[in-house]
DRENRO-282442 format. One record per residue: residue number from 1; residue in three letters; chain; x, y, z of N, C-alpha, C, CB in turn. Coordinates in nm, 4 decimals, padded with zeros to 6 digits, always signed. Glycine has a CB too. Layout:
resi resn chain n_c1 n_c2 n_c3 ca_c1 ca_c2 ca_c3 c_c1 c_c2 c_c3 cb_c1 cb_c2 cb_c3
NUM ALA A X Y Z X Y Z X Y Z X Y Z .
...
! end
This chain:
resi resn chain n_c1 n_c2 n_c3 ca_c1 ca_c2 ca_c3 c_c1 c_c2 c_c3 cb_c1 cb_c2 cb_c3
1 MET A +00.7253 +00.1409 -00.9036 +00.8396 +00.0772 -00.9775 +00.8809 -00.0397 -00.8821 +00.9680 +00.1855 -01.0085 .
2 ASN A +00.8909 -00.1578 -00.9481 +00.9328 -00.2807 -00.8788 +01.0819 -00.3100 -00.9006 +00.8485 -00.4003 -00.9273 .
3 LEU A +01.1480 -00.3475 -00.7971 +01.2845 -00.3855 -00.8056 +01.2855 -00.5373 -00.7845 +01.3738 -00.3082 -00.7013 .
4 LEU A +01.3259 -00.6034 -00.8935 +01.3151 -00.7589 -00.8975 +01.4513 -00.8228 -00.8918 +01.2420 -00.8100 -01.0303 .
5 ALA A +01.4604 -00.9386 -00.8322 +01.5763 -01.0274 -00.8445 +01.5370 -01.1450 -00.9348 +01.6251 -01.0780 -00.7029 .
6 ILE A +01.6176 -01.1677 -01.0365 +01.5944 -01.2754 -01.1240 +01.7016 -01.3823 -01.0890 +01.5997 -01.2288 -01.2744 .
7 THR A +01.6548 -01.5038 -01.0492 +01.7454 -01.6096 -01.0153 +01.7441 -01.7235 -01.1224 +01.7089 -01.6645 -00.8773 .
8 ALA A +01.8647 -01.7875 -01.1322 +01.8787 -01.8891 -01.2301 +01.8505 -02.0249 -01.1729 +02.0131 -01.8849 -01.2889 .
9 ASP A +01.8910 -02.0529 -01.0457 +01.8716 -02.1784 -00.9857 +01.8326 -02.1663 -00.8398 +01.9925 -02.2591 -01.0006 .
10 PRO A +01.7112 -02.1788 -00.8073 +01.5972 -02.2149 -00.9028 +01.5594 -02.0906 -00.9866 +01.4660 -02.2680 -00.8210 .
11 ALA A +01.5077 -02.1211 -01.1073 +01.4652 -02.0151 -01.1970 +01.3485 -01.9426 -01.1369 +01.4291 -02.0700 -01.3344 .
12 GLY A +01.3539 -01.8124 -01.1263 +01.2411 -01.7402 -01.0754 +01.2592 -01.5902 -01.0707 +01.2098 -01.7886 -00.9427 .
13 GLU A +01.1525 -01.5260 -01.0336 +01.1500 -01.3791 -01.0251 +01.1005 -01.3461 -00.8873 +01.0589 -01.3131 -01.1367 .
14 HIS A +01.1741 -01.2557 -00.8216 +01.1407 -01.2242 -00.6756 +01.1345 -01.0735 -00.6600 +01.2504 -01.2854 -00.5729 .
15 ARG A +01.0295 -01.0240 -00.6088 +01.0127 -00.8791 -00.5885 +01.0911 -00.8447 -00.4612 +00.8574 -00.8371 -00.5762 .
16 MET A +01.1874 -00.7529 -00.4787 +01.2688 -00.7117 -00.3662 +01.2057 -00.5889 -00.2988 +01.4134 -00.6815 -00.4121 .
17 ALA A +01.1485 -00.5038 -00.3782 +01.0865 -00.3808 -00.3263 +00.9977 -00.3185 -00.4316 +01.1936 -00.2798 -00.2809 .
18 THR A +00.9018 -00.2450 -00.3836 +00.8227 -00.1539 -00.4659 +00.8543 -00.0129 -00.4280 +00.6730 -00.1808 -00.4514 .
19 ILE A +00.9023 +00.0688 -00.5183 +00.9433 +00.2020 -00.4883 +00.8446 +00.3027 -00.5371 +01.0755 +00.2289 -00.5457 .
20 TYR A +00.7834 +00.3772 -00.4436 +00.6857 +00.4792 -00.4730 +00.7507 +00.6138 -00.4863 +00.5799 +00.4832 -00.3673 .
21 ARG A +00.6920 +00.7080 -00.5608 +00.7462 +00.8337 -00.5803 +00.7738 +00.9089 -00.4522 +00.6597 +00.9081 -00.6641 .
22 ARG A +00.6774 +00.9171 -00.3644 +00.6950 +00.9861 -00.2352 +00.8158 +00.9323 -00.1542 +00.5667 +00.9716 -00.1515 .
23 THR A +00.8273 +00.7981 -00.1505 +00.9334 +00.7314 -00.0803 +01.0661 +00.7628 -00.1477 +00.9085 +00.5805 -00.0751 .
24 ALA A +01.0631 +00.7616 -00.2794 +01.1898 +00.7863 -00.3561 +01.2419 +00.9261 -00.3294 +01.1673 +00.7678 -00.5098 .
25 VAL A +01.1467 +01.0244 -00.3252 +01.1877 +01.1636 -00.3021 +01.2487 +01.1815 -00.1614 +01.0664 +01.2584 -00.3199 .
26 ARG A +01.1898 +01.1107 -00.0629 +01.2557 +01.1098 +00.0699 +01.3907 +01.0526 +00.0729 +01.1758 +01.0369 +00.1650 .
27 TYR A +01.3994 +00.9373 +00.0048 +01.5315 +00.8650 -00.0050 +01.6366 +00.9436 -00.0745 +01.5159 +00.7339 -00.0778 .
28 LEU A +01.6025 +01.0102 -00.1805 +01.7044 +01.0778 -00.2640 +01.7252 +01.2225 -00.2022 +01.6564 +01.0848 -00.4226 .
29 GLY A +01.6277 +01.2739 -00.1348 +01.6390 +01.4130 -00.0917 +01.5592 +01.5061 -00.1857 +01.7882 +01.4555 -00.0872 .
30 GLU A +01.4948 +01.6001 -00.1288 +01.4072 +01.6892 -00.2074 +01.4836 +01.7607 -00.3144 +01.3389 +01.7907 -00.1180 .
31 ASP A +01.6086 +01.7971 -00.2892 +01.6794 +01.8803 -00.3829 +01.7794 +01.8128 -00.4756 +01.7473 +01.9806 -00.3097 .
32 GLU A +01.7872 +01.6779 -00.4640 +01.8790 +01.6010 -00.5479 +01.8408 +01.6042 -00.6896 +01.8866 +01.4611 -00.5035 .
33 ASP A +01.9412 +01.6241 -00.7760 +01.9186 +01.6185 -00.9233 +01.9312 +01.4753 -00.9648 +02.0204 +01.7092 -01.0038 .
34 HIS A +01.8275 +01.4152 -01.0145 +01.8286 +01.2818 -01.0580 +01.8247 +01.2747 -01.2082 +01.7163 +01.2079 -00.9985 .
35 GLY A +01.8596 +01.3788 -01.2747 +01.8683 +01.3836 -01.4256 +01.7366 +01.3647 -01.4811 +01.9626 +01.2780 -01.4842 .
36 PRO A +01.7304 +01.2950 -01.5989 +01.6039 +01.2781 -01.6674 +01.5166 +01.1714 -01.6097 +01.6275 +01.2488 -01.8074 .
37 LEU A +01.5710 +01.0975 -01.5058 +01.4934 +00.9857 -01.4487 +01.3838 +01.0384 -01.3525 +01.5886 +00.8868 -01.3730 .
38 ARG A +01.2740 +00.9673 -01.3463 +01.1746 +00.9935 -01.2443 +01.2363 +00.9549 -01.1094 +01.0412 +00.9144 -01.2723 .
39 PRO A +01.1880 +01.0231 -01.0036 +01.2477 +00.9909 -00.8669 +01.2457 +00.8438 -00.8388 +01.1706 +01.0635 -00.7530 .
40 SER A +01.1345 +00.7722 -00.8729 +01.1255 +00.6274 -00.8357 +01.2280 +00.5506 -00.9165 +00.9801 +00.5686 -00.8614 .
41 ALA A +01.2505 +00.5887 -01.0365 +01.3582 +00.5240 -01.1265 +01.4902 +00.5480 -01.0710 +01.3564 +00.5784 -01.2723 .
42 ALA A +01.5235 +00.6667 -01.0338 +01.6503 +00.7061 -00.9785 +01.6799 +00.6320 -00.8478 +01.6525 +00.8555 -00.9562 .
43 ALA A +01.5787 +00.6212 -00.7600 +01.5914 +00.5466 -00.6299 +01.6119 +00.3971 -00.6590 +01.4615 +00.5675 -00.5382 .
44 ALA A +01.5365 +00.3475 -00.7502 +01.5501 +00.2015 -00.7867 +01.6863 +00.1692 -00.8438 +01.4425 +00.1604 -00.8897 .
45 ASP A +01.7361 +00.2548 -00.9251 +01.8669 +00.2395 -00.9883 +01.9720 +00.2404 -00.8759 +01.8941 +00.3547 -01.0950 .
46 ARG A +01.9698 +00.3404 -00.7909 +02.0689 +00.3484 -00.6847 +02.0644 +00.2261 -00.5897 +02.0475 +00.4766 -00.6053 .
47 ALA A +01.9443 +00.1981 -00.5463 +01.9240 +00.0864 -00.4510 +01.9664 -00.0462 -00.5184 +01.7721 +00.0789 -00.4037 .
48 GLY A +01.9278 -00.0665 -00.6400 +01.9622 -00.1902 -00.7100 +02.1100 -00.2110 -00.7307 +01.8953 -00.1929 -00.8409 .
49 ARG A +02.1747 -00.0956 -00.7647 +02.3223 -00.1064 -00.7859 +02.3989 -00.1320 -00.6514 +02.3764 +00.0265 -00.8534 .
50 ILE A +02.3490 -00.0689 -00.5466 +02.4121 -00.0920 -00.4118 +02.3917 -00.2335 -00.3731 +02.3531 +00.0016 -00.3014 .
51 LEU A +02.2677 -00.2922 -00.3857 +02.2410 -00.4224 -00.3458 +02.3209 -00.5252 -00.4314 +02.0938 -00.4462 -00.3534 .
52 ALA A +02.3275 -00.4988 -00.5621 +02.3944 -00.5939 -00.6545 +02.5450 -00.5945 -00.6148 +02.3733 -00.5511 -00.8117 .
53 ALA A +02.6012 -00.4780 -00.5834 +02.7437 -00.4729 -00.5413 +02.7700 -00.5439 -00.4182 +02.7893 -00.3357 -00.5242 .
54 GLN A +02.6766 -00.5356 -00.3219 +02.6865 -00.6082 -00.1885 +02.6819 -00.7609 -00.2127 +02.5657 -00.5646 -00.0890 .
55 LEU A +02.5999 -00.8035 -00.3069 +02.5773 -00.9410 -00.3311 +02.6718 -00.9957 -00.4397 +02.4342 -00.9619 -00.3690 .
56 SER A +02.7480 -00.9109 -00.4995 +02.8375 -00.9546 -00.6077 +02.7643 -01.0183 -00.7278 +02.9375 -01.0538 -00.5524 .
57 VAL A +02.6566 -00.9564 -00.7629 +02.5768 -01.0046 -00.8810 +02.5556 -00.8908 -00.9815 +02.4365 -01.0613 -00.8349 .
58 PRO A +02.5275 -00.9268 -01.1055 +02.5085 -00.8181 -01.2060 +02.3742 -00.7440 -01.1796 +02.5102 -00.8780 -01.3543 .
59 PHE A +02.3723 -00.6220 -01.2262 +02.2499 -00.5396 -01.2165 +02.2206 -00.4850 -01.3532 +02.2649 -00.4232 -01.1122 .
60 HIS A +02.0915 -00.4960 -01.3912 +02.0456 -00.4451 -01.5222 +01.9119 -00.3723 -01.4967 +02.0287 -00.5645 -01.6307 .
61 PHE A +01.9002 -00.2565 -01.5497 +01.7775 -00.1752 -01.5373 +01.7136 -00.1659 -01.6787 +01.8100 -00.0284 -01.4774 .
62 ALA A +01.6194 -00.2473 -01.7034 +01.5581 -00.2602 -01.8382 +01.4857 -00.1314 -01.8841 +01.4577 -00.3776 -01.8386 .
63 GLY A +01.4192 -00.0622 -01.7950 +01.3419 +00.0560 -01.8443 +01.3456 +00.1694 -01.7481 +01.1971 +00.0195 -01.8707 .
64 PRO A +01.4598 +00.2372 -01.7332 +01.4630 +00.3467 -01.6393 +01.3836 +00.4697 -01.6887 +01.6065 +00.3849 -01.6121 .
65 ASP A +01.3702 +00.4841 -01.8207 +01.2963 +00.5982 -01.8750 +01.1438 +00.5707 -01.8827 +01.3506 +00.6330 -02.0148 .
66 THR A +01.1100 +00.4472 -01.9116 +00.9723 +00.4134 -01.9243 +00.9445 +00.2870 -01.8490 +00.9332 +00.4001 -02.0681 .
67 PRO A +00.8779 +00.2857 -01.7317 +00.8498 +00.1649 -01.6609 +00.7699 +00.0679 -01.7409 +00.7808 +00.1946 -01.5370 .
68 ASP A +00.8085 -00.0574 -01.7412 +00.7503 -00.1621 -01.8259 +00.7568 -00.2933 -01.7473 +00.8264 -00.1741 -01.9649 .
69 ASP A +00.6482 -00.3315 -01.6760 +00.6506 -00.4557 -01.6071 +00.6550 -00.5805 -01.6967 +00.5345 -00.4619 -01.5210 .
70 GLN A +00.6314 -00.5594 -01.8256 +00.6335 -00.6714 -01.9216 +00.7650 -00.6790 -01.9990 +00.5174 -00.6583 -02.0201 .
71 ALA A +00.8588 -00.5927 -01.9680 +00.9858 -00.5999 -02.0435 +01.0499 -00.7343 -02.0259 +01.0830 -00.4902 -01.9992 .
72 PRO A +01.1233 -00.7790 -02.1280 +01.1948 -00.9029 -02.1165 +01.2933 -00.8972 -02.0036 +01.2641 -00.9360 -02.2445 .
73 ARG A +01.3067 -01.0108 -01.9297 +01.3971 -01.0164 -01.8181 +01.5366 -01.0486 -01.8697 +01.3504 -01.1199 -01.7144 .
74 TRP A +01.6351 -00.9776 -01.8222 +01.7750 -00.9946 -01.8607 +01.8372 -01.0927 -01.7743 +01.8516 -00.8666 -01.8555 .
75 ARG A +01.9230 -01.1829 -01.8283 +02.0014 -01.2798 -01.7551 +02.1415 -01.2677 -01.8108 +01.9438 -01.4267 -01.7682 .
76 PRO A +02.2430 -01.2970 -01.7246 +02.3838 -01.2797 -01.7639 +02.4154 -01.3583 -01.8910 +02.4776 -01.3244 -01.6498 .
77 ASP A +02.3475 -01.4703 -01.9203 +02.3795 -01.5436 -02.0413 +02.3075 -01.4815 -02.1642 +02.3404 -01.6923 -02.0244 .
78 ASN A +02.2268 -01.3743 -02.1529 +02.1684 -01.3072 -02.2657 +02.2831 -01.2397 -02.3490 +02.0615 -01.2018 -02.2170 .
79 SER A +02.2697 -01.2427 -02.4791 +02.3691 -01.1753 -02.5577 +02.3101 -01.0437 -02.6129 +02.4189 -01.2672 -02.6719 .
! end
């Protein structure tokens, strides 16, 4: 699962991290309940929200249930 930053100026897409299942399980803890999400999705969601809060930018997770590298990219001006 890739964690991307989408920038407006300059317009672009930047890979912040690739989160693998084994790494996600270590990060989350073996016994943590991550609900219906895969461990890599739960770790990406947590890390993305923390990073977005630190940077004061919006966070959007397009496909937590089904990874899709081709999903449309969300931007704050999207309606």
